[in-house]
PASEBA-1860 file (N, C-alpha, C; in nm, 3 decimals):
! residues 87
1> MANTKSAK> -9.960/1.195/2.274/-9.949/1.311/2.184/-9.940/1.433/2.271 ~ -9.873/1.540/2.233/-9.853/1.664/2.308/-9.984/1.737/2.320 ~ -10.011/1.788/2.436/-10.127/1.863/2.464/-10.116/2.021/2.470 ~ -10.023/2.057/2.534/-9.984/2.206/2.557/-9.921/2.256/2.443 ~ -9.946/2.396/2.431/-9.866/2.463/2.327/-9.717/2.446/2.335 ~ -9.664/2.461/2.443/-9.510/2.443/2.447/-9.467/2.323/2.414 ~ -9.545/2.209/2.448/-9.504/2.068/2.405/-9.510/2.052/2.254 ~ -9.626/2.110/2.207/-9.630/2.101/2.046/-9.510/2.177/1.976
9> TKVRVIER> -9.481/2.285/2.036/-9.369/2.362/1.988/-9.250/2.276/1.988 ~ -9.208/2.220/2.115/-9.107/2.126/2.126/-9.090/2.021/2.028 ~ -9.201/1.964/2.007/-9.204/1.847/1.909/-9.166/1.899/1.771 ~ -9.203/2.011/1.731/-9.164/2.074/1.601/-9.011/2.089/1.605 ~ -8.964/2.146/1.700/-8.829/2.184/1.722/-8.738/2.061/1.716 ~ -8.787/1.956/1.790/-8.711/1.822/1.792/-8.704/1.772/1.651 ~ -8.814/1.769/1.572/-8.821/1.724/1.437/-8.726/1.789/1.351 ~ -8.713/1.923/1.357/-8.611/1.994/1.285/-8.477/1.971/1.320
17> KTAINKAV> -8.447/1.963/1.447/-8.308/1.930/1.484/-8.261/1.788/1.445 ~ -8.365/1.694/1.443/-8.327/1.552/1.413/-8.305/1.553/1.275 ~ -8.377/1.623/1.184/-8.339/1.633/1.041/-8.202/1.680/1.028 ~ -8.162/1.788/1.077/-8.030/1.847/1.072/-7.929/1.749/1.113 ~ -7.943/1.672/1.226/-7.855/1.587/1.276/-7.831/1.467/1.176 ~ -7.936/1.412/1.123/-7.932/1.311/1.032/-7.858/1.348/0.905 ~ -7.876/1.470/0.866/-7.809/1.522/0.756/-7.654/1.524/0.769 ~ -7.615/1.577/0.886/-7.466/1.580/0.912/-7.406/1.432/0.926
25> RNRYRTYV> -7.488/1.346/0.999/-7.445/1.211/1.018/-7.422/1.132/0.879 ~ -7.531/1.158/0.794/-7.513/1.099/0.669/-7.394/1.143/0.585 ~ -7.373/1.285/0.597/-7.263/1.326/0.517/-7.135/1.286/0.558 ~ -7.108/1.272/0.690/-6.960/1.228/0.739/-6.959/1.078/0.687 ~ -7.074/1.002/0.709/-7.071/0.852/0.676/-7.040/0.831/0.527 ~ -7.087/0.916/0.442/-7.069/0.916/0.306/-6.919/0.927/0.261 ~ -6.861/1.025/0.338/-6.712/1.054/0.304/-6.622/0.933/0.360 ~ -6.660/0.881/0.466/-6.597/0.763/0.524/-6.609/0.637/0.427
33> KKTEQDID> -6.727/0.622/0.379/-6.743/0.513/0.292/-6.668/0.536/0.152 ~ -6.643/0.664/0.104/-6.568/0.682/-0.018/-6.428/0.660/0.007 ~ -6.374/0.699/0.135/-6.245/0.667/0.167/-6.215/0.513/0.168 ~ -6.312/0.444/0.235/-6.292/0.297/0.242/-6.316/0.235/0.109 ~ -6.380/0.291/0.011/-6.379/0.227/-0.120/-6.237/0.249/-0.195 ~ -6.196/0.369/-0.176/-6.061/0.395/-0.233/-5.949/0.309/-0.178 ~ -5.967/0.266/-0.040/-5.876/0.181/0.018/-5.880/0.038/-0.049 ~ -6.012/0.001/-0.048/-6.038/-0.135/-0.100/-5.986/-0.142/-0.237
41> KGLKSQAQ> -5.997/-0.041/-0.329/-5.947/-0.040/-0.477/-5.794/-0.042/-0.474 ~ -5.725/-0.001/-0.348/-5.587/0.019/-0.359/-5.537/0.151/-0.405 ~ -5.619/0.239/-0.420/-5.568/0.382/-0.473/-5.529/0.468/-0.363 ~ -5.391/0.457/-0.328/-5.344/0.537/-0.221/-5.345/0.673/-0.229 ~ -5.316/0.744/-0.333/-5.318/0.879/-0.350/-5.464/0.948/-0.327 ~ -5.555/0.866/-0.395/-5.693/0.914/-0.378/-5.745/0.885/-0.229 ~ -5.697/0.783/-0.175/-5.737/0.748/-0.040/-5.684/0.853/0.067 ~ -5.559/0.902/0.037/-5.501/0.998/0.125/-5.576/1.140/0.118
49> TSVKVAEA> -5.622/1.173/-0.006/-5.688/1.300/-0.015/-5.835/1.287/0.037 ~ -5.896/1.170/0.020/-6.027/1.143/0.076/-6.033/1.131/0.225 ~ -5.919/1.080/0.280/-5.910/1.063/0.419/-5.910/1.208/0.494 ~ -5.856/1.303/0.424/-5.848/1.432/0.476/-5.981/1.493/0.479 ~ -6.065/1.476/0.370/-6.195/1.530/0.364/-6.289/1.474/0.461 ~ -6.278/1.332/0.475/-6.346/1.263/0.578/-6.324/1.300/0.711 ~ -6.196/1.334/0.751/-6.154/1.387/0.884/-6.214/1.521/0.905 ~ -6.207/1.609/0.803/-6.281/1.731/0.820/-6.422/1.728/0.847
57> EIMSAVSK> -6.495/1.638/0.783/-6.636/1.608/0.797/-6.671/1.544/0.938 ~ -6.582/1.442/0.978/-6.597/1.390/1.117/-6.577/1.502/1.225 ~ -6.483/1.582/1.218/-6.457/1.683/1.310/-6.572/1.783/1.307 ~ -6.634/1.811/1.182/-6.735/1.902/1.185/-6.862/1.859/1.257 ~ -6.875/1.720/1.250/-6.981/1.643/1.318/-6.955/1.657/1.472 ~ -6.828/1.655/1.514/-6.798/1.677/1.661/-6.843/1.822/1.702 ~ -6.794/1.911/1.628/-6.831/2.044/1.666/-6.971/2.085/1.671 ~ -7.059/2.000/1.605/-7.197/2.019/1.601/-7.277/1.921/1.709
65> GILHKNTA> -7.192/1.843/1.772/-7.229/1.755/1.888/-7.287/1.631/1.837 ~ -7.271/1.592/1.726/-7.323/1.464/1.661/-7.237/1.356/1.703 ~ -7.105/1.362/1.717/-7.012/1.259/1.754/-6.940/1.315/1.883 ~ -6.896/1.220/1.974/-6.816/1.251/2.072/-6.664/1.263/2.018 ~ -6.598/1.336/2.076/-6.451/1.376/2.007/-6.365/1.251/2.017 ~ -6.376/1.163/2.125/-6.300/1.049/2.125/-6.343/0.948/2.015 ~ -6.471/0.933/1.991/-6.526/0.847/1.882/-6.467/0.898/1.755 ~ -6.464/1.031/1.729/-6.423/1.086/1.606/-6.270/1.050/1.603
73> ARKVSRLV> -6.199/1.066/1.704/-6.050/1.038/1.696/-6.034/0.899/1.662 ~ -6.110/0.809/1.722/-6.094/0.662/1.688/-6.122/0.643/1.545 ~ -6.224/0.691/1.496/-6.267/0.664/1.357/-6.152/0.716/1.255 ~ -6.103/0.840/1.291/-6.004/0.896/1.194/-5.877/0.818/1.210 ~ -5.845/0.775/1.329/-5.724/0.692/1.349/-5.720/0.562/1.271 ~ -5.838/0.496/1.271/-5.860/0.372/1.201/-5.847/0.394/1.044 ~ -5.905/0.503/1.003/-5.892/0.534/0.861/-5.759/0.550/0.819 ~ -5.694/0.644/0.881/-5.551/0.678/0.848/-5.461/0.557/0.841
81> KKVKALN> -5.479/0.479/0.956/-5.404/0.337/0.974/-5.435/0.246/0.852 ~ -5.549/0.245/0.805/-5.575/0.170/0.677/-5.511/0.228/0.564 ~ -5.506/0.352/0.541/-5.433/0.417/0.434/-5.296/0.385/0.426 ~ -5.233/0.422/0.555/-5.087/0.390/0.572/-5.041/0.244/0.541 ~ -5.136/0.148/0.557/-5.119/0.014/0.531/-5.098/-0.026/0.387 ~ -5.165/0.070/0.293/-5.158/0.046/0.145/-5.006/0.061/0.105 ~ -4.966/-0.028/0.027/-4.840/-0.027/-0.034/-4.843/-0.088/-0.171
END
């Protein structure tokens, strides 16, 4: 356990940042899941709109340092590819 005042402060800061990061991560994952559900149901128009929202959330996570930009690009690319495959 932390002994010094600065170490105790850092523990509190880390807990706060972890909570924020988890919230952002859960948020973008939720939108990705919604998009995948639309894809599974075969709703192309809804999937197209939800993939735009999911992409925005993923890029928001990139700007906050939660995801690496290449990881985000890969996730978005795979989602768009699945949506385009719907016919």
